[in-house]
KOLDOFI-777984 format. One record per residue (C-alpha): residue in three letters; chain; x, y, z. Coordinates in steps of 0.001 Angstrom, whole numbers, always signed. Layout:
["ALA","A",[X,Y,Z]]
...
This chain:
["MET","A",[-2851,-57786,+12251]]
["ASN","A",[-5775,-57463,+9852]]
["ASP","A",[-4477,-56050,+6535]]
["LEU","A",[-7916,-54443,+5896]]
["VAL","A",[-7551,-52033,+8829]]
["LYS","A",[-7657,-48427,+7565]]
["THR","A",[-7250,-46533,+10858]]
["LEU","A",[-4661,-47821,+13294]]
["THR","A",[-4279,-46864,+16979]]
["VAL","A",[-624,-46387,+17888]]
["VAL","A",[+1701,-44444,+20174]]
["MET","A",[+2314,-41449,+17925]]
["THR","A",[+5965,-40848,+17037]]
["ASP","A",[+7785,-39868,+13862]]
["SER","A",[+9295,-43330,+13553]]
["GLU","A",[+5842,-44946,+13913]]
["ILE","A",[+4444,-42652,+11205]]
["ARG","A",[+7290,-43641,+8868]]
["ARG","A",[+6869,-47320,+9670]]
["GLN","A",[+3139,-47344,+8968]]
["ALA","A",[+3683,-45351,+5772]]
["GLU","A",[+5102,-48559,+4257]]
["ARG","A",[+1726,-50258,+4722]]
["PRO","A",[-568,-48801,+2027]]
["HIS","A",[-3761,-50195,+3595]]
["VAL","A",[-3248,-47947,+6667]]
["ARG","A",[-4912,-44673,+5753]]
["ALA","A",[-4844,-42978,+9156]]
["LEU","A",[-3419,-43187,+12671]]
["ARG","A",[-4933,-42430,+16059]]
["ASP","A",[-2898,-41773,+19190]]
["ALA","A",[-3492,-44287,+21983]]
["ARG","A",[-2744,-41702,+24700]]
["HIS","A",[-4690,-38845,+23105]]
["PRO","A",[-7786,-40197,+21301]]
["SER","A",[-8629,-36750,+19949]]
["LEU","A",[-5406,-36646,+17882]]
["HIS","A",[-5621,-38121,+14395]]
["PHE","A",[-3118,-38379,+11563]]
["ARG","A",[-4031,-38893,+7909]]
["TYR","A",[-1567,-39940,+5215]]
["SER","A",[-1436,-37982,+1988]]
["THR","A",[-2996,-39826,-922]]
["VAL","A",[-241,-38491,-3192]]
["ASP","A",[+2898,-38883,-1064]]
["ARG","A",[+2791,-41124,+1998]]
["ALA","A",[+5890,-39441,+3393]]
["LYS","A",[+3518,-36566,+4111]]
["GLY","A",[+242,-36188,+5942]]
["SER","A",[-1958,-33955,+8050]]
["TRP","A",[-2800,-33616,+11744]]
["HIS","A",[-6392,-33314,+12937]]
["VAL","A",[-7944,-32739,+16347]]
["VAL","A",[-11441,-34143,+16895]]
["VAL","A",[-13646,-32786,+19683]]
["GLY","A",[-17021,-34490,+19746]]
["LYS","A",[-17813,-34886,+16069]]
["ALA","A",[-16077,-31689,+14989]]
["TRP","A",[-12834,-32176,+13094]]
["GLY","A",[-10236,-29443,+12911]]
["LYS","A",[-7037,-29519,+10890]]
["ALA","A",[-4002,-28702,+13035]]
["GLY","A",[-1260,-28678,+10427]]
["ASN","A",[+816,-30646,+7941]]
["TYR","A",[+3450,-33353,+8457]]
["PRO","A",[+6458,-33255,+8322]]
["ASP","A",[+6258,-29453,+8681]]
["ILE","A",[+4982,-30168,+12185]]
["ASN","A",[+6508,-33346,+13564]]
["ALA","A",[+4950,-35646,+16158]]
["LYS","A",[+6833,-34112,+19096]]
["ALA","A",[+5755,-30572,+18208]]
["MET","A",[+2169,-31685,+17643]]
["LEU","A",[+1951,-33440,+20995]]
["ALA","A",[+3417,-30399,+22732]]
["THR","A",[+807,-28131,+21161]]
["LEU","A",[-2147,-30475,+21663]]
["PRO","A",[-3060,-29434,+25262]]
["ALA","A",[-3444,-25785,+24287]]
["ILE","A",[-5600,-26771,+21314]]
["LEU","A",[-7841,-28924,+23510]]
["VAL","A",[-8280,-26087,+26016]]
["ARG","A",[-9222,-23737,+23190]]
["ARG","A",[-11618,-26259,+21648]]
["ALA","A",[-13205,-27009,+25016]]
["ALA","A",[-14123,-23339,+25356]]
["ASP","A",[-15240,-23133,+21734]]
["PRO","A",[-15686,-26385,+19792]]
["LEU","A",[-15540,-24446,+16522]]
["ALA","A",[-12239,-22702,+17357]]
["LYS","A",[-9240,-23378,+15116]]
["SER","A",[-7103,-26415,+15864]]
["THR","A",[-4084,-24923,+14145]]
["ALA","A",[-656,-25914,+15438]]
["THR","A",[+2565,-24233,+14419]]
["ASN","A",[+6205,-25166,+14422]]
["TRP","A",[+7139,-21550,+15134]]
["SER","A",[+8318,-20955,+18653]]
["THR","A",[+9353,-17281,+18426]]
["VAL","A",[+7993,-14103,+16891]]
["GLY","A",[+11171,-13924,+14829]]
["GLU","A",[+10271,-17136,+12986]]
["LEU","A",[+6870,-15717,+12094]]
["LEU","A",[+8466,-12462,+10875]]
["SER","A",[+11017,-14369,+8773]]
["TRP","A",[+8184,-16311,+7154]]
["TYR","A",[+6320,-13099,+6337]]
["LEU","A",[+9447,-11408,+4945]]
["GLU","A",[+10054,-14290,+2546]]
["ARG","A",[+6402,-14416,+1493]]
["MET","A",[+6086,-10659,+1119]]
["THR","A",[+9125,-10343,-1142]]
["ARG","A",[+7545,-12859,-3550]]
["ASP","A",[+4138,-11138,-3627]]
["ARG","A",[+3761,-9588,-7093]]
["ALA","A",[+707,-7628,-5952]]
["LEU","A",[+2890,-5371,-3800]]
["SER","A",[+4883,-2491,-5253]]
["GLU","A",[+8660,-2445,-4894]]
["LYS","A",[+8377,+661,-2737]]
["ARG","A",[+5962,-1051,-351]]
["LYS","A",[+8179,-4120,-187]]
["ALA","A",[+11240,-2006,+592]]
["SER","A",[+9386,-154,+3342]]
["ALA","A",[+8110,-3355,+4947]]
["LYS","A",[+11513,-5027,+4638]]
["SER","A",[+13146,-2111,+6451]]
["ALA","A",[+10573,-2248,+9252]]
["LEU","A",[+11052,-5997,+9641]]
["LYS","A",[+14850,-6085,+9585]]
["ARG","A",[+15678,-2860,+11399]]
["HIS","A",[+12949,-2713,+14033]]
["LEU","A",[+10661,-5730,+14447]]
["GLN","A",[+13256,-8518,+14273]]
["PRO","A",[+15774,-6819,+16616]]
["ARG","A",[+13095,-5898,+19174]]
["LEU","A",[+10691,-8858,+19028]]
["GLY","A",[+12631,-11622,+17283]]
["GLN","A",[+13554,-13593,+20410]]
["LEU","A",[+10152,-13174,+22064]]
["PRO","A",[+8266,-16497,+22455]]
["LEU","A",[+5277,-16533,+20149]]
["ASN","A",[+2907,-17115,+23038]]
["GLY","A",[+4407,-14062,+24721]]
["LEU","A",[+3295,-11642,+21986]]
["ASN","A",[+790,-9650,+24000]]
["ARG","A",[-75,-6090,+24960]]
["PRO","A",[+2515,-5637,+27759]]
["ALA","A",[+5347,-7135,+25686]]
["ILE","A",[+4552,-5013,+22636]]
["ASP","A",[+4419,-1881,+24758]]
["ARG","A",[+7650,-2656,+26632]]
["LEU","A",[+9795,-4003,+23809]]
["LEU","A",[+8555,-2192,+20712]]
["LEU","A",[+6321,+836,+20941]]
["MET","A",[+7593,+2695,+24005]]
["PRO","A",[+11293,+2446,+23028]]
["MET","A",[+10510,+3439,+19426]]
["GLN","A",[+8380,+6455,+20289]]
["GLU","A",[+11301,+7852,+22292]]
["ARG","A",[+13434,+7994,+19131]]
["TYR","A",[+11101,+8254,+16132]]
["ALA","A",[+8094,+10229,+14946]]
["LEU","A",[+4778,+8663,+15947]]
["SER","A",[+3715,+8376,+12311]]
["PHE","A",[+6743,+6150,+11638]]
["VAL","A",[+6157,+4079,+14788]]
["ARG","A",[+2589,+3514,+13652]]
["SER","A",[+3793,+2306,+10244]]
["VAL","A",[+6066,-290,+11901]]
["TRP","A",[+3158,-1404,+14089]]
["GLY","A",[+1130,-1785,+10905]]
["VAL","A",[+3694,-4152,+9354]]
["LEU","A",[+3592,-6316,+12485]]
["GLY","A",[-184,-6436,+12268]]
["VAL","A",[-186,-7435,+8602]]
["ALA","A",[+2315,-10242,+9257]]
["VAL","A",[+328,-11686,+12157]]
["ARG","A",[-3002,-11360,+10410]]
["GLN","A",[-1681,-13027,+7238]]
["ALA","A",[-396,-15995,+9221]]
["TYR","A",[-3741,-16287,+11001]]
["ARG","A",[-5712,-16148,+7750]]
["LEU","A",[-3601,-18967,+6311]]
["ASP","A",[-4192,-21103,+9411]]
["LEU","A",[-562,-20898,+10450]]
["LEU","A",[-1630,-19422,+13789]]
["ALA","A",[-4501,-20736,+15860]]
["VAL","A",[-5288,-17312,+17287]]
["ASN","A",[-4484,-13743,+16320]]
["PRO","A",[-2601,-12371,+19353]]
["LEU","A",[-3199,-8810,+18117]]
["ALA","A",[-6949,-9182,+17669]]
["GLY","A",[-8721,-6193,+19166]]
["LEU","A",[-5525,-4192,+19682]]
["GLU","A",[-5240,-729,+18166]]
["PHE","A",[-2289,+1643,+17998]]
["THR","A",[-4257,+4082,+20142]]
["ASP","A",[-4310,+1489,+22943]]
["PHE","A",[-614,+2248,+23398]]
["VAL","A",[-226,+5834,+22189]]
["ARG","A",[-3025,+8290,+22913]]
["THR","A",[-1361,+11297,+21293]]
["LYS","A",[-3067,+12289,+18057]]
["ILE","A",[-750,+12096,+15079]]
["LYS","A",[-878,+15368,+13200]]
["ALA","A",[-591,+15502,+9431]]
["LYS","A",[+2634,+17020,+8150]]
["ALA","A",[+2265,+20727,+7590]]
["ALA","A",[+2392,+21813,+3966]]
["ARG","A",[+5639,+23514,+2998]]
["LEU","A",[+4190,+25122,-112]]
["HIS","A",[+1247,+27513,-115]]
["SER","A",[-650,+29457,-2755]]
["ASP","A",[+1564,+32497,-2173]]
["ASP","A",[+4598,+30347,-3053]]
["VAL","A",[+3289,+29361,-6496]]
["PRO","A",[+4691,+32352,-8452]]
["GLY","A",[+8159,+31837,-6951]]
["LEU","A",[+7950,+28106,-7626]]
["LEU","A",[+7067,+28696,-11283]]
["ASP","A",[+9895,+31224,-11602]]
["LEU","A",[+12261,+28562,-10271]]
["LEU","A",[+11078,+25988,-12820]]
["VAL","A",[+11451,+28482,-15662]]
["GLU","A",[+14955,+29428,-14505]]
["GLN","A",[+16132,+25821,-14116]]
["PHE","A",[+14478,+24342,-17224]]
["ASP","A",[+17479,+24573,-19544]]
["ASP","A",[+19812,+22934,-17016]]
["SER","A",[+17358,+20370,-15589]]
["PRO","A",[+14436,+19889,-17999]]
["ALA","A",[+13436,+16483,-16604]]
["ALA","A",[+13266,+17722,-13015]]
["CYS","A",[+11327,+20833,-13991]]
["VAL","A",[+8787,+18979,-16134]]
["LEU","A",[+8397,+16276,-13476]]
["ALA","A",[+7606,+18986,-10927]]
["GLY","A",[+5470,+20895,-13426]]
["LEU","A",[+3260,+17919,-14277]]
["MET","A",[+2775,+17106,-10589]]
["LEU","A",[+1817,+20705,-9849]]
["CYS","A",[-571,+20766,-12821]]
["HIS","A",[-2341,+17490,-12064]]
["GLY","A",[-1719,+16669,-8384]]
["THR","A",[-262,+13303,-9362]]
["ARG","A",[+1891,+11196,-7081]]
["LEU","A",[+5618,+10979,-7646]]
["GLY","A",[+5475,+7243,-8398]]
["GLU","A",[+2831,+7444,-11116]]
["THR","A",[+4419,+10573,-12659]]
["ARG","A",[+7992,+9283,-12908]]
["LEU","A",[+6696,+6073,-14549]]
["ALA","A",[+4823,+7951,-17297]]
["ARG","A",[+5267,+6511,-20805]]
["TRP","A",[+5029,+8385,-24069]]
["LYS","A",[+2547,+5860,-25462]]
["ASN","A",[+109,+6836,-22691]]
["ILE","A",[+334,+10565,-23470]]
["ASN","A",[-1938,+11664,-26311]]
["THR","A",[-1760,+15384,-27014]]
["ASP","A",[-4177,+14988,-29948]]
["THR","A",[-7052,+13716,-27812]]
["GLY","A",[-5787,+15565,-24742]]
["LYS","A",[-5539,+12582,-22396]]
["TRP","A",[-2908,+11107,-20082]]
["PHE","A",[-3533,+7478,-19178]]
["ILE","A",[-1918,+6033,-16043]]
["PRO","A",[-2094,+2192,-15891]]
["ALA","A",[-3380,+523,-12747]]
["ALA","A",[+18,-1065,-12116]]
["ASP","A",[+1564,+2406,-11740]]
["THR","A",[-960,+3808,-9250]]
["LYS","A",[-1090,+3501,-5484]]
["THR","A",[-4768,+2511,-5528]]
["LYS","A",[-4196,-68,-8300]]
["ALA","A",[-6941,+1637,-10276]]
["ALA","A",[-6281,+2953,-13785]]
["HIS","A",[-6412,+6741,-13974]]
["THR","A",[-7102,+9095,-16889]]
["LEU","A",[-6288,+12798,-16689]]
["PRO","A",[-7394,+15469,-19176]]
["LEU","A",[-4539,+17399,-20762]]
["THR","A",[-5222,+21110,-21035]]
["ALA","A",[-3684,+23296,-23719]]
["GLN","A",[-1051,+24396,-21188]]
["ALA","A",[-174,+20820,-20222]]
["LYS","A",[+61,+19777,-23874]]
["ALA","A",[+2351,+22722,-24625]]
["LEU","A",[+4644,+21804,-21726]]
["ILE","A",[+4781,+18177,-22818]]
["GLU","A",[+5524,+19043,-26436]]
["ARG","A",[+8276,+21444,-25366]]
["TYR","A",[+9811,+18667,-23272]]
["ARG","A",[+9425,+16114,-26096]]
["LEU","A",[+11368,+18441,-28401]]
["VAL","A",[+14179,+18738,-25827]]
["GLN","A",[+14427,+14937,-25586]]
["ARG","A",[+14548,+14546,-29371]]
["GLU","A",[+17253,+17197,-29691]]
["LYS","A",[+19315,+15163,-27247]]
["GLY","A",[+18738,+11997,-29290]]
["TYR","A",[+16400,+10248,-26842]]
["THR","A",[+13661,+8161,-28450]]
["GLY","A",[+12865,+5826,-25545]]
["LYS","A",[+9483,+4998,-24067]]
["PHE","A",[+9657,+6893,-20770]]
["LEU","A",[+9093,+10595,-20187]]
["PHE","A",[+11612,+10401,-17369]]
["PRO","A",[+14215,+7767,-18248]]
["GLY","A",[+16557,+6302,-15672]]
["ALA","A",[+19368,+3783,-15849]]
["SER","A",[+19426,+657,-18054]]
["GLY","A",[+16468,+1715,-20144]]
["GLN","A",[+14102,+1808,-17187]]
["ALA","A",[+12045,+4633,-15758]]
["LEU","A",[+13571,+7075,-13302]]
["SER","A",[+13924,+5318,-9935]]
["ALA","A",[+12161,+6544,-6810]]
["THR","A",[+15490,+7328,-5169]]
["LYS","A",[+16772,+9316,-8151]]
["ALA","A",[+13478,+11194,-8463]]
["SER","A",[+13625,+12169,-4782]]
["THR","A",[+17202,+13353,-5303]]
["LEU","A",[+16092,+15542,-8205]]
["PHE","A",[+13517,+17213,-5996]]
["THR","A",[+16022,+17708,-3191]]
["HIS","A",[+18397,+19506,-5563]]
["LEU","A",[+15603,+21516,-7170]]
["SER","A",[+14051,+22678,-3899]]
["HIS","A",[+17242,+22735,-1782]]
["GLY","A",[+15324,+20586,+691]]
["GLU","A",[+12688,+23250,+1354]]
["TRP","A",[+9793,+21201,-34]]
["SER","A",[+9123,+17719,-1354]]
["SER","A",[+7282,+16235,-4301]]
["HIS","A",[+4253,+15573,-2093]]
["ASP","A",[+4019,+19278,-1271]]
["LEU","A",[+3190,+19883,-4952]]
["ARG","A",[+245,+17503,-4640]]
["LYS","A",[-890,+19248,-1466]]
["VAL","A",[-734,+22761,-2886]]
["ALA","A",[-2665,+21649,-5980]]
["ARG","A",[-5386,+20032,-3858]]
["THR","A",[-5712,+23115,-1660]]
["ALA","A",[-5865,+25373,-4709]]
["TRP","A",[-8679,+23347,-6271]]
["THR","A",[-10741,+23777,-3138]]
["ASP","A",[-10022,+27509,-3030]]
["LEU","A",[-11030,+27808,-6687]]
["GLY","A",[-14376,+26161,-5955]]
["VAL","A",[-13730,+22722,-7415]]
["ASP","A",[-16206,+20154,-6097]]
["TYR","A",[-14769,+17906,-3393]]
["MET","A",[-15462,+14690,-5279]]
["VAL","A",[-13952,+16074,-8488]]
["GLY","A",[-10800,+16828,-6511]]
["GLU","A",[-10768,+13273,-5184]]
["LEU","A",[-11116,+11954,-8718]]
["LEU","A",[-8193,+14049,-9917]]
["LEU","A",[-6066,+12747,-7038]]
["ASN","A",[-7158,+9171,-7837]]
["HIS","A",[-8119,+8496,-4241]]
["ALA","A",[-9871,+5191,-3630]]
["MET","A",[-13677,+5421,-3709]]
["LYS","A",[-16626,+3151,-3088]]
["ASP","A",[-18055,+1261,-6052]]
["LEU","A",[-21331,+3188,-5786]]
["ASP","A",[-19539,+6526,-6046]]
["GLN","A",[-17538,+5316,-9039]]
["ALA","A",[-20657,+4143,-10883]]
["TYR","A",[-22590,+7326,-10152]]
["ILE","A",[-19994,+9833,-11298]]
["HIS","A",[-18718,+7938,-14347]]
["THR","A",[-20855,+9767,-16917]]
["SER","A",[-20081,+13353,-15870]]
["ALA","A",[-16657,+13031,-14251]]
["GLU","A",[-14374,+13513,-17252]]
["GLN","A",[-15848,+16847,-18299]]
["LEU","A",[-15821,+18097,-14711]]
["LYS","A",[-12175,+17074,-14326]]
["ARG","A",[-11262,+18932,-17511]]
["GLN","A",[-13099,+22083,-16429]]
["ALA","A",[-11362,+22009,-13041]]
["LEU","A",[-7896,+21640,-14580]]
["GLU","A",[-8546,+24333,-17167]]
["THR","A",[-9447,+26754,-14372]]
["TRP","A",[-6377,+25738,-12364]]
["HIS","A",[-3982,+26064,-15287]]
["ALA","A",[-5416,+29446,-16264]]
["TYR","A",[-4750,+30490,-12676]]
["LEU","A",[-1175,+29232,-12989]]
["ASP","A",[-745,+31150,-16262]]
["GLN","A",[-1487,+34362,-14394]]
["ARG","A",[+1371,+33534,-12027]]
["GLY","A",[+4103,+32623,-14505]]
["PHE","A",[+3213,+29185,-15860]]
["GLU","A",[+3048,+30492,-19439]]
["ALA","A",[+6782,+31176,-19390]]
["LEU","A",[+7358,+27491,-18611]]
["HIS","A",[+5130,+25903,-21251]]
["GLY","A",[+5393,+28720,-23804]]
["GLY","A",[+2264,+27610,-25654]]
["THR","A",[+369,+30044,-27862]]
["LEU","A",[-2510,+27589,-28094]]
["ALA","A",[-2798,+27674,-24322]]
["ARG","A",[-3309,+31445,-24396]]
["HIS","A",[-6146,+31233,-26894]]
["GLU","A",[-7959,+28401,-25122]]
["GLY","A",[-7440,+29926,-21700]]
["GLU","A",[-8939,+33307,-22555]]
["ALA","A",[-12480,+32080,-22039]]
["LEU","A",[-11750,+30823,-18520]]
["PRO","A",[-12073,+33537,-15871]]
["VAL","A",[-10137,+32784,-12718]]
["GLU","A",[-11244,+34003,-9336]]
["THR","A",[-8653,+35393,-6994]]
["MET","A",[-7543,+32541,-4783]]
["ASN","A",[-7165,+33027,-1056]]
["ASN","A",[-6636,+30754,+1887]]
["GLU","A",[-10348,+30196,+2496]]
["ALA","A",[-12413,+27695,+543]]
["SER","A",[-15086,+29087,-1741]]
["SER","A",[-18614,+28843,-425]]
["VAL","A",[-19949,+27788,-3832]]
["ASN","A",[-18439,+25029,-5968]]
["ARG","A",[-17745,+26109,-9543]]
["TYR","A",[-18243,+22572,-10891]]
["PRO","A",[-20485,+20615,-8517]]
["LEU","A",[-21535,+17055,-9190]]
["PRO","A",[-25254,+16880,-10018]]
["ARG","A",[-28025,+15627,-7704]]
["ARG","A",[-25879,+14207,-4967]]
["ARG","A",[-23972,+15497,-1977]]
["PHE","A",[-20806,+13917,-670]]
["SER","A",[-19449,+14254,+2840]]
["VAL","A",[-15742,+14376,+3593]]
["GLN","A",[-14592,+11234,+5352]]
["SER","A",[-12205,+11715,+8263]]
["ASP","A",[-8905,+9904,+8067]]
["THR","A",[-8574,+6719,+10065]]
["GLN","A",[-5373,+5605,+11679]]
["ALA","A",[-3687,+2530,+10285]]
["THR","A",[-3661,-351,+12717]]
["PRO","A",[-3040,-4081,+12426]]
["ASN","A",[-6813,-4508,+12121]]
["ASN","A",[-7305,-1578,+9740]]
["GLN","A",[-4342,-1473,+7401]]
["PRO","A",[-4405,+444,+4124]]
["GLY","A",[-3633,-1615,+1106]]
["ASP","A",[-3511,-4981,+2813]]
["GLY","A",[-1708,-772,-290]]
["ASN","A",[+2584,+5735,-3100]]
["GLU","A",[+2436,+8987,-2079]]
């Protein structure tokens, strides 16, 4: 045989690939039975290589060797050729996965190593994978992952036992796993393409009803005042969330170095927020008084650590422990998220501009909105919180923070009586531009938030 041959036609087997790997002048192999199948040796390690399917003059990579061996490649080749015949530009991807469970195991391993995801998100996805998706779909052949199978094996059985909002979240994890594999060319086609959760479940998922309302605020503040001496951390955690509408995750992770009562600012790093966008909140006189009272309590107890709400081993309070604190504080009648809801509703009732409220909540916004409001946002946020905290003072907040400075600064801020109807005129509107409220969209495998902690 001519030693200058670079591409050799052979009967493609693993043993033939290994045998030709010992001949450095052979750069590639072509299958004698399937001329469209090509194999190229790696230029770095000849024990490895890549599969390619050529239709006409269009090359398409099918996968890597030895991840996909010759037998698996030959078994997958007919389906690839059918797909390429219908669309010459379609992917030639082959996979060594035979079941949905293998795909899910791959995603679980990859997801747990993804530093871009929060620990809470990882834990939620891991639970969905191990407790629901693997048991129900794990043994399903990968080519059998279709609408009828998903309906029969996953969604219909789950909706009989669980809330639809939870079922939708599990469906979302499945969609993310499949889509990620497709994007990385580990799947030739996305079997969930075009499928939406509403294709299976037509019932509209209602938002959870708020368990705290404006009429509950005085009683809530009385509770925090009463419990402060016994549970200062829980009361201040709840108090700060009520004051600022912050999420539990970003509040429990607060660090003293990011709280500046001199400049009146609370900085929340991007890593601590759900939207992965840094957030700055103005500190009113009332908020500063509450924080300083709490700082004094910590110092009297000998704590000089970096976290406002310390947990075990020098770390911040864990999500589980924080939830437990709220359960004990509220006796299960409301949750931390209800504080965020009641604050948001109150801002609307007090006439705070919609976009200012969104800024305070640190909801994700379009780049154009962010650029437009940058110059005026901070002052509008401060005015909104000063009005809100003056309102809280009239309902018992002063007994919690005990700040004399707050009384003097708050005297110039008249507070309208709040009711359950939104004000017709915004007290602090954004200039020159109107914003419309966007309706919530349901999370689906093709529209997944955060692909993103309350």
